[in-house]
VMD Tcl script that draws the C-alpha trace (Angstrom):
set ca {
  {-0.01 0.01 0.00}
  {1.32 3.40 -0.97}
  {1.39 5.87 1.92}
  {-0.57 8.97 1.01}
  {-0.79 12.11 3.14}
  {-2.98 15.11 2.38}
  {-2.29 18.39 4.15}
  {-3.24 22.04 3.55}
  {-0.70 23.55 1.16}
  {0.96 26.45 2.91}
  {0.52 29.92 1.49}
  {-1.09 30.93 -1.78}
  {-0.67 28.94 -5.01}
  {-1.18 30.00 -8.60}
  {-1.51 27.95 -11.78}
  {-0.72 29.32 -15.23}
  {-1.12 27.87 -18.73}
  {-0.06 29.49 -22.00}
  {0.85 32.65 -20.07}
  {-2.66 33.09 -18.56}
  {-3.47 32.67 -14.89}
  {-6.04 29.89 -14.54}
  {-6.46 30.25 -10.84}
  {-5.09 31.26 -7.46}
  {-5.86 29.67 -4.14}
  {-4.94 29.87 -0.49}
  {-7.06 26.74 0.10}
  {-5.04 24.27 -1.95}
  {-4.16 20.82 -0.69}
  {-0.78 19.07 -0.93}
  {-0.85 15.35 -1.62}
  {2.34 13.32 -0.90}
  {2.47 9.78 -2.15}
  {5.48 7.56 -1.45}
  {8.60 8.79 -3.27}
  {6.66 10.77 -5.90}
  {6.88 14.59 -5.93}
  {4.05 16.23 -4.00}
  {1.03 17.33 -6.04}
  {-0.94 20.50 -5.38}
  {-4.71 20.10 -5.68}
  {-6.76 23.26 -6.23}
  {-10.41 23.76 -5.14}
  {-12.52 23.84 -8.32}
  {-14.15 27.16 -7.38}
  {-10.66 28.83 -7.38}
  {-10.00 27.81 -11.03}
  {-11.30 29.55 -14.16}
  {-13.27 26.52 -15.41}
  {-13.98 28.31 -18.69}
  {-10.36 27.40 -19.65}
  {-10.97 23.66 -19.04}
  {-12.82 21.18 -21.24}
  {-13.75 17.73 -19.92}
  {-12.40 14.81 -21.93}
  {-13.31 11.14 -22.06}
  {-9.90 10.12 -20.73}
  {-9.89 8.20 -17.42}
  {-7.25 6.49 -15.32}
  {-7.51 4.40 -12.21}
  {-5.16 4.51 -9.23}
  {-5.46 1.62 -6.72}
  {-4.93 4.12 -3.87}
  {-7.04 7.05 -5.05}
  {-9.70 5.63 -7.43}
  {-10.78 6.81 -10.89}
  {-9.56 10.10 -12.24}
  {-11.43 12.22 -14.77}
  {-9.46 14.54 -17.07}
  {-9.72 17.96 -18.62}
  {-7.80 19.72 -21.35}
  {-6.64 23.31 -20.91}
  {-7.77 25.58 -23.73}
  {-5.36 28.49 -23.88}
  {-5.21 31.11 -26.67}
  {-2.03 29.60 -28.11}
  {-2.35 25.90 -27.42}
  {-4.56 23.06 -26.13}
  {-2.91 21.07 -23.34}
  {-4.53 17.63 -23.74}
  {-5.63 15.85 -20.58}
  {-3.39 18.15 -18.50}
  {-5.78 18.37 -15.53}
  {-7.24 15.56 -13.45}
  {-9.77 15.23 -10.69}
  {-11.02 12.46 -8.46}
  {-14.76 13.03 -8.33}
  {-15.46 10.08 -6.01}
  {-12.07 9.04 -4.60}
  {-11.42 6.13 -2.26}
  {-12.41 6.98 1.32}
  {-8.81 7.34 2.54}
  {-8.24 10.30 0.22}
  {-11.75 11.82 0.12}
  {-10.33 15.26 1.02}
  {-9.33 15.70 -2.67}
  {-12.80 14.94 -4.03}
  {-13.60 17.41 -6.82}
  {-10.24 19.21 -6.49}
  {-8.07 19.75 -9.61}
  {-4.46 18.82 -10.18}
  {-2.35 20.05 -13.08}
  {0.34 18.24 -15.04}
  {3.39 20.46 -15.01}
  {4.82 20.74 -18.53}
  {6.18 23.36 -20.88}
  {3.60 26.17 -20.74}
  {1.90 24.90 -17.58}
  {3.31 25.97 -14.21}
  {2.27 25.90 -10.57}
  {3.96 28.40 -8.26}
  {3.73 29.33 -4.63}
  {3.34 33.06 -4.22}
  {5.82 34.40 -1.59}
}
mol new
graphics top color blue
foreach p $ca { graphics top sphere $p radius 0.5 }
foreach p [lrange $ca 0 end-1] q [lrange $ca 1 end] { graphics top cylinder $p $q radius 0.2 }
display resetview
């Protein structure tokens, strides 16, 4: 079993894609899982959902459940399946239900605001 911890992410976090700010939150959660880098999960209401388009892509994690995906529609580029969310996660990680996580890649960045 992979050890997962979910804690409030300290400070304020911002997510950008294609140069545009998609959202800013002081209510983000930090999920740490084993040796993987921590992932910041944003409350959906703190993200500009107009930039996101749901896709049919799904993945399943034995420790978190089924993830649904969104593509980011920026002015310059579409970032395919770059956002995921666990709508009905396994009970152990239910704090992240409905939150959004972003795949960091060229053009997509998550930063903590000092």
